[in-house]
PABAFI-469405 format. One line per 4 residues: number of its first residue (from 1); their letters; for each residue x, y, z of C-alpha. Coordinates in Angstrom, 2 decimals. Example, Ala and Ser with C-alpha at 12.3 -4.5 7.8 and 13.67 -1.06 7.14 Angstrom:
1) AS) 12.30 -4.50 7.80  13.67 -1.06 7.14
//
This chain:
1) MLAA) 153.34 -87.68 -93.44  154.71 -90.41 -91.18  153.40 -90.83 -87.66  155.36 -93.18 -85.43
5) SGRL) 152.53 -94.18 -83.13  149.05 -95.30 -83.91  146.69 -94.07 -81.23  144.05 -92.79 -83.62
9) KRSV) 141.59 -90.07 -82.94  138.46 -89.79 -84.97  139.42 -88.66 -88.42  138.90 -85.04 -89.34
13) VDYD) 140.20 -85.84 -92.83  138.22 -87.66 -95.47  140.53 -90.16 -97.13  139.85 -91.60 -100.53
17) FLVV) 141.71 -94.80 -99.65  142.66 -96.59 -96.46  145.57 -98.94 -97.16  146.19 -101.67 -94.60
21) GAGF) 149.82 -102.76 -94.68  153.01 -100.85 -95.52  154.74 -103.65 -97.42  155.23 -103.76 -101.17
25) AGAV) 151.57 -104.26 -102.11  150.26 -101.45 -99.93  153.08 -98.98 -100.52  153.04 -99.33 -104.31
29) LAER) 149.28 -98.90 -104.49  149.39 -95.90 -102.15  152.09 -94.23 -104.23  150.21 -94.76 -107.49
33) LASQ) 146.88 -93.59 -106.11  148.43 -90.42 -104.69  150.78 -89.52 -107.54  148.67 -90.55 -110.52
37) LEKR) 145.10 -89.91 -109.35  145.78 -87.24 -106.70  143.90 -89.26 -104.09  144.27 -88.76 -100.37
41) VLVI) 145.61 -91.99 -98.87  146.13 -93.21 -95.32  148.54 -96.14 -94.94  148.50 -98.01 -91.64
45) DRRA) 150.61 -100.86 -90.30  150.50 -102.60 -86.94  154.29 -102.86 -86.85  156.59 -100.03 -85.79
49) HLAG) 158.28 -99.75 -89.18  157.66 -99.51 -92.91  158.55 -102.13 -95.53  156.76 -105.17 -94.10
53) NAYD) 158.96 -108.26 -94.23  161.45 -106.41 -96.44  162.39 -104.15 -93.52  166.12 -103.66 -93.08
57) APDA) 168.17 -101.64 -90.59  171.79 -101.61 -89.37  172.67 -104.04 -86.60  173.38 -101.96 -83.51
61) RSGV) 176.65 -103.73 -82.73  178.25 -104.57 -86.08  176.71 -101.95 -88.38  175.70 -104.63 -90.91
65) LLHH) 172.52 -103.70 -92.76  170.37 -106.63 -91.65  167.29 -108.02 -93.36  165.38 -108.52 -90.13
69) YGPH) 162.77 -110.88 -91.55  165.05 -113.06 -93.61  166.93 -112.43 -96.86  165.13 -110.49 -99.55
73) YFRT) 166.88 -111.16 -102.84  165.32 -108.79 -105.34  165.20 -110.03 -108.89  162.95 -109.63 -111.92
77) NSDR) 162.69 -110.21 -115.64  160.27 -107.29 -115.97  161.69 -104.01 -117.26  158.44 -102.33 -116.24
81) IRDY) 158.77 -103.35 -112.60  162.48 -102.51 -112.48  161.89 -99.10 -114.07  159.04 -98.32 -111.71
85) LSQF) 161.06 -99.05 -108.57  164.09 -97.25 -110.01  162.20 -93.99 -109.47  162.73 -94.54 -105.74
89) TRWR) 166.11 -96.23 -105.47  169.50 -96.74 -106.99  170.57 -100.37 -107.27  173.52 -102.43 -106.13
93) PTEY) 173.87 -105.21 -108.73  174.71 -108.54 -107.15  174.46 -112.27 -107.67  173.16 -114.47 -104.90
97) KILA) 175.44 -117.48 -104.32  174.13 -120.25 -102.07  175.80 -123.32 -100.57  174.35 -126.37 -98.84
101) WSDG) 176.00 -128.10 -95.89  175.55 -131.86 -96.10  177.70 -134.84 -95.11  180.18 -132.55 -93.40
105) RYWP) 181.01 -130.31 -96.36  179.78 -127.42 -98.47  178.10 -128.10 -101.81  177.26 -125.68 -104.63
109) FPIN) 173.49 -125.19 -104.69  171.23 -125.27 -106.63  172.53 -128.49 -108.17  174.76 -127.71 -111.15
113) LNTF) 177.78 -129.11 -112.96  180.11 -128.07 -110.13  177.94 -130.02 -107.65  178.05 -133.04 -109.95
117) EQLL) 181.85 -133.01 -110.14  182.12 -132.74 -106.36  179.68 -135.61 -105.95  181.78 -137.85 -108.20
121) GRPP) 185.07 -136.70 -106.69  186.23 -135.30 -110.04  188.60 -132.32 -110.45  186.92 -128.98 -111.21
125) GSCT) 186.31 -128.54 -114.91  186.65 -132.23 -115.75  182.98 -133.04 -116.47  180.75 -131.89 -119.29
129) SEEM) 177.11 -130.91 -119.36  176.41 -133.88 -121.61  177.96 -136.28 -119.10  175.90 -134.82 -116.27
133) AATL) 172.67 -134.97 -118.29  173.32 -138.61 -119.24  174.03 -139.55 -115.61  170.93 -137.81 -114.29
137) EKWR) 168.91 -139.69 -116.89  170.09 -142.92 -115.26  169.45 -141.66 -111.72  166.06 -140.08 -112.18
141) VALP) 162.88 -141.87 -111.13  160.48 -142.15 -114.05  156.86 -141.35 -113.25  154.10 -143.71 -114.43
145) DNRP) 152.93 -142.98 -117.99  155.30 -139.97 -118.04  152.68 -137.98 -116.15  153.61 -134.58 -114.61
149) PANS) 154.88 -134.59 -111.00  152.01 -134.58 -108.51  153.98 -133.36 -105.48  157.29 -131.89 -104.38
153) EEVI) 159.04 -135.25 -103.95  158.15 -136.33 -107.46  159.27 -133.07 -109.04  162.82 -133.60 -107.73
157) VSQV) 163.27 -137.38 -107.97  161.98 -137.27 -111.54  164.88 -134.95 -112.38  167.83 -136.06 -110.25
161) GMAL) 166.89 -139.28 -108.46  166.47 -140.25 -104.82  170.05 -139.77 -103.55  170.29 -136.07 -104.44
165) YEKF) 166.72 -135.53 -103.29  167.59 -136.89 -99.85  170.89 -135.01 -99.68  169.49 -131.55 -100.45
169) FKNY) 165.68 -131.42 -100.44  163.80 -133.96 -98.34  164.64 -132.95 -94.78  164.98 -129.24 -95.55
173) TRKQ) 161.42 -129.29 -96.86  160.18 -131.20 -93.84  161.75 -128.67 -91.47  160.40 -125.73 -93.43
177) WQRD) 156.81 -126.93 -93.78  156.32 -129.66 -91.13  154.85 -131.71 -93.94  156.32 -134.51 -96.00
181) PREL) 157.24 -133.28 -99.49  154.75 -135.80 -100.88  151.99 -133.70 -99.30  153.12 -130.42 -100.88
185) DPNV) 152.42 -128.91 -104.28  155.11 -129.58 -106.92  156.03 -125.90 -107.14  157.44 -125.85 -103.58
189) CGRI) 160.58 -127.74 -104.57  160.04 -127.07 -108.27  161.00 -123.41 -107.77  164.63 -124.51 -107.30
193) PIRT) 166.36 -124.98 -110.67  168.41 -128.03 -111.64  171.24 -127.03 -113.99  173.66 -129.06 -116.10
197) NRDD) 175.96 -126.07 -116.68  178.24 -124.13 -114.30  175.75 -121.40 -113.50  175.94 -121.44 -109.70
201) RYLN) 173.64 -118.47 -109.09  170.67 -119.14 -106.85  168.27 -117.34 -109.18  167.69 -117.17 -112.93
205) EKFQ) 166.24 -113.68 -113.46  168.16 -111.26 -115.68  168.05 -108.39 -113.17  169.39 -109.19 -109.71
209) ALPA) 170.19 -106.38 -107.27  169.54 -104.82 -103.90  168.31 -101.26 -103.26  171.57 -99.33 -102.84
213) DGYT) 170.37 -97.59 -99.65  168.33 -100.51 -98.37  164.69 -101.52 -98.59  163.50 -99.29 -95.77
217) RLFE) 164.83 -96.20 -97.51  163.09 -97.32 -100.72  159.79 -97.49 -98.84  160.32 -94.09 -97.25
221) RLLA) 160.61 -92.63 -100.75  157.61 -94.58 -102.03  155.44 -93.13 -99.27  156.86 -89.59 -99.24
225) HPRI) 154.09 -88.11 -101.42  152.34 -85.20 -99.64  148.92 -86.79 -100.21  149.94 -89.91 -98.27
229) DVRL) 149.70 -90.14 -94.48  151.30 -93.08 -92.65  150.48 -94.34 -89.18  152.47 -97.18 -87.63
233) RTDF) 151.61 -99.31 -84.58  148.02 -98.97 -85.74  145.39 -101.69 -85.52  143.28 -102.25 -88.61
237) REAR) 139.97 -102.58 -86.80  140.52 -99.44 -84.77  141.43 -97.51 -87.89  138.50 -98.86 -89.83
241) AQVR) 136.11 -97.71 -87.13  137.58 -94.24 -86.71  138.79 -93.17 -90.16  136.51 -91.87 -92.88
245) YRHL) 137.43 -93.37 -96.27  135.80 -94.43 -99.52  137.77 -97.53 -100.49  139.81 -100.06 -98.51
249) VYTG) 142.98 -101.75 -99.76  143.69 -104.77 -97.56  147.02 -106.66 -97.66  146.74 -108.69 -94.44
253) PIDE) 145.66 -112.31 -93.98  142.28 -112.72 -95.63  140.95 -115.07 -92.94  141.61 -112.47 -90.23
257) FYDC) 139.62 -109.91 -92.24  136.62 -112.19 -91.76  137.44 -113.15 -88.14  138.38 -116.64 -89.34
261) CFGP) 134.70 -117.43 -89.86  135.50 -120.54 -91.92  138.46 -121.47 -89.73  142.05 -120.15 -89.67
265) LPFR) 144.15 -120.50 -92.79  147.41 -122.33 -92.07  150.61 -120.34 -92.44  154.19 -121.16 -91.59
269) SLRF) 156.16 -118.69 -89.52  159.85 -118.15 -88.79  162.06 -117.26 -85.86  165.30 -115.40 -86.53
273) APET) 168.28 -115.67 -84.20  170.91 -112.96 -84.86  174.51 -113.43 -83.83  177.34 -110.90 -84.11
277) HEVP) 180.87 -112.23 -84.47  184.13 -110.33 -84.16  185.43 -111.67 -87.47  185.09 -110.20 -90.97
281) WFQP) 183.23 -113.26 -92.31  181.38 -116.16 -90.72  180.72 -118.36 -93.77  181.79 -118.53 -97.44
285) AVQV) 178.47 -117.43 -99.00  175.52 -115.16 -98.30  173.36 -118.20 -97.52  174.15 -121.72 -96.38
289) NYPN) 171.33 -124.26 -96.26  171.32 -127.01 -93.63  169.00 -129.69 -94.99  170.03 -132.53 -92.66
293) DHEF) 171.69 -130.94 -89.62  170.33 -128.74 -86.83  166.85 -127.38 -86.22  167.44 -124.26 -88.32
297) TRIV) 167.13 -124.39 -92.10  169.73 -121.83 -93.09  172.24 -119.25 -91.96  172.25 -115.94 -93.81
301) EIKH) 175.21 -113.54 -93.74  173.76 -110.65 -95.70  177.01 -108.68 -95.48  178.19 -110.65 -98.53
305) ITGQ) 175.87 -108.60 -100.76  175.33 -105.27 -98.96  178.66 -103.75 -99.99  179.98 -103.65 -96.43
309) AELP) 183.03 -105.87 -96.85  185.18 -103.33 -95.03  183.40 -103.87 -91.71  185.61 -105.81 -89.25
313) WTTI) 182.61 -107.61 -87.67  179.73 -109.54 -89.12  176.19 -110.46 -88.10  174.38 -113.62 -89.15
317) LREY) 170.77 -114.79 -88.86  169.88 -118.38 -88.13  166.40 -119.16 -89.43  164.08 -121.52 -87.53
321) PQDY) 160.73 -122.49 -89.09  157.80 -122.64 -86.70  154.01 -122.80 -86.59  152.04 -119.60 -86.99
325) TAGK) 149.72 -118.39 -84.26  147.80 -115.16 -84.87  148.88 -112.42 -82.49  152.06 -114.22 -81.43
329) NEPY) 154.26 -114.27 -84.52  154.22 -113.33 -88.20  152.59 -115.28 -91.05  155.21 -115.81 -93.76
333) YPLP) 154.26 -118.69 -96.03  150.81 -119.93 -97.08  150.76 -123.72 -96.77  150.90 -125.15 -100.31
337) TADA) 148.49 -128.05 -99.86  145.15 -128.96 -101.39  143.21 -128.68 -98.11  144.60 -125.21 -97.36
341) RALY) 143.81 -124.04 -100.87  140.24 -125.32 -100.59  139.74 -123.31 -97.40  141.14 -120.18 -99.06
345) VRYA) 138.68 -120.57 -101.95  135.82 -120.14 -99.47  137.28 -116.85 -98.26  138.05 -115.70 -101.80
349) ARAA) 134.43 -116.30 -102.84  133.23 -114.06 -100.04  135.86 -111.42 -100.81  134.80 -111.30 -104.47
353) SEPN) 131.48 -109.74 -103.49  132.92 -107.32 -100.93  132.02 -103.75 -101.95  134.76 -101.10 -102.06
357) VTFV) 137.51 -103.45 -100.84  140.59 -104.55 -102.77  142.46 -107.63 -101.52  146.06 -107.67 -102.74
361) GRLA) 149.38 -109.24 -101.80  150.67 -112.58 -100.55  148.61 -112.80 -97.36  145.37 -111.49 -98.81
365) TYRY) 145.47 -113.85 -101.80  147.02 -116.77 -99.89  149.77 -117.46 -102.38  153.55 -117.21 -102.33
369) YNMD) 154.87 -114.40 -104.51  158.34 -112.98 -105.05  158.76 -109.27 -104.39  158.66 -108.30 -108.04
373) QVVG) 155.47 -110.30 -108.50  153.82 -108.41 -105.63  154.87 -105.11 -107.21  153.44 -106.28 -110.53
377) MALA) 150.19 -107.31 -108.82  149.90 -103.92 -107.14  150.49 -102.08 -110.41  147.80 -104.20 -112.10
381) EFEK) 145.36 -103.53 -109.25  146.06 -99.82 -109.59  144.99 -99.93 -113.23  141.70 -101.57 -112.19
385) LKTS) 141.13 -98.96 -109.49  142.04 -96.19 -111.90  139.45 -97.41 -114.40  136.69 -97.82 -111.81
389) TLQA) 137.49 -94.45 -110.23  137.38 -92.62 -113.53  134.17 -94.37 -114.55  132.56 -93.38 -111.26
393) GR) 133.73 -89.80 -111.71  135.38 -89.74 -108.26
//
């Protein structure tokens, strides 16, 4: 049962589980607990909608199904995760093609053989993978003693050299994180593949698609079980004080759960600036990165992959990274630095001894996860809860 507003009265229902957060982690756990264990579950969220950052809805002017919190490109190599979500959605297969705007022109991105040919001014199809690999071997910066990269600058320059690093990665990373890439974990830039073939897809996973009816509709189906109640615009602390429950599932920022007792964890936030244009298309790809120009990092025109090519107008989102301040904007990305991780470890140690509380999801575990990874985490946590519940005879 979905309630639009969250002014709670004292609960007259005993819930088995209170789930804080209606994003992937919370919704998947709620669905499993209700459908598989027949538990009574209350899901709350402080926002006015389901789906967390995956929330999508049609733009009022153009009709484009917008991803309101930035593009959510679903992909997975896990048949288990795909099959689970397929109970609640049909899929629109797609491939995510990305370009980068640098030096006054578009470039295929991630770096691949097509990018290499453009860089050398060669005709399309004139270079080979072997030629590209041999050239990158000359350009790359060897690390002392062949040690692994220690930061995000090293992970790129050790593969493609300084020129390509500066063209595509250095300033984009600085804008996104407000840190020099040398201060960031290697996996920040290391998540972007470098290819010597003509595979110009942004992602490598074998299954790449969008929910055919959108993410919000997927979440409505996930939470439609009669043993699940949903309350939006609901504050966690108010709910915790007024709702009777046996176990808490918490998907919010772990530092806020403990009133930032060790200090606030650093997150990066984003500001999205939508623009509707009276043209069928604004740009040649779903996403264009701007590593060296403008304050925004990218422009997303999600219409390229929503199956709405017939619409005469389009809506884009410009994405501006910004600092996170609790209560003023949303936390999107945990800061991938050693000092931030050390602070999280203090919170995690306290959480490990918390009775009848499960911490799950990106914010609660202070780590960046793709959507399929969050679903996989939630399914794994369900198995733990299932075992403990059955052992306790509840």
